[in-house]
N, C-alpha and C positions, 0 to 999 in steps of 0.2 A: 350368440346371435345368428340368425339365419335370414336369408333374403326370401321374401314372399311376394309373389305376383298376385294381385287381386284388382279386378275392375280397372285394368290398364295402369295401375299404380304399382310401384315397387317400394316395399317397406322392409325394415328390419324388425324381426320379432324374436324375443328370447326363446331359447329352446324349451319345448314343452308347453308353450303358450298357444292359445287359439289365435287366428288371424285378428289383428286389431282393427281391420276395416269392416269385415262382415261378421266376425264372431264365430265363424265355422272352424272346426278342427282342420289341421293342415294335412294335405294329402302327400303323395310320394314326391320324390325329386322330379322336376319337370325337364330341366335341361342344364347343360353346363355352358357357362359363358366365359369369355376371356380366353387367355392362353392356357396351355397346359400347366404352367407354373403358377399363374395368378388367377386361374379359373376358379369359379365357385359354383355351387349348386343353387338353383332356384327351387323353391317349394311353391306349390299352388294350394289354395284352399279347395275343399271339396266342392264348393259352389262355382269354382272357376271353370269357364268354358272357353276353349280356343276359338 
């Protein structure tokens, strides 16, 4: 599972699946959150705009 940010929501999506909110393919890693030990990557969909 990976964490995806879309439309101000944060969801978990299985690896290789498109975004479950908007249906777009996932883009690159966006940012690292948490600590060095417990941090994880956020993915964003192609349609995501900061």
